N, C-alpha and C positions, 0 to 999 in steps of 0.2 A: 533019577538018571537025567542029566542035563542034556538038552538038545544041542547038537552040533549046529553052530551058525552056518547057514547056507551062504557060501561066497559067490559073489556076482563076478561074471567075466568082464574083461576091460570094456568091451563094446557096450555092455549094459550100463556100466558106470559112466561111460562117455555120454550116452544118451540121457541118463538122469542128470548129469551135471549140465548138459546142454539145455535141458528143459527147465533147470533152475535159472539159467541165464535167460531164457525166454520169458519166464515169469517176471524177472526184473524189468525187462523192456515192456511187457504189458503193463506193469505198474506205472512206469514212466508215461506210458501212453494214455493213462487215465483210469485203468482198473484198480480196484482195491487188490491187496495181496490175496484175499480169500477169493475174489472173483477170478483172478488169474489162475490160482490153483484149480479151482473147479472147472475152468474152461479147458485147461490142459488135460485134467482127468477125463472130461467128457469127450474130448477130441483127441484122445491119446494116439489112435491110429492115424490121423491126419499129421499130427506133429511128428510122429515116428517117420512117416514118409518124408516129411521135409528135412529131417535129420539126414536120412539116407540119400536124399537128392542134393545134399551138400549146402543147404541154406545155413547162413549164420543165424544165431539166435535173434539178432536184431531183424533180419529179413523175415524170419518166420512170424515174429510178433507183428510186423507191419502188415504181413498178408492176413494174419488172424484178426487184426483191428480194422482191416479194409471193409 
């Protein structure tokens, strides 16, 4: 029996896409893609707060690199 795919709500999809954009800015700022992904995973609560506080991906990356 096949598992039904779990659908993500729009807000979760928006957060995921926002984090993907942050990752790009972290790479531009000097991190490798792997380092950027690991940092976002390790600091997911902080990044989630930044998302809900209305920071752009670029602003969040600058804060993370500061």
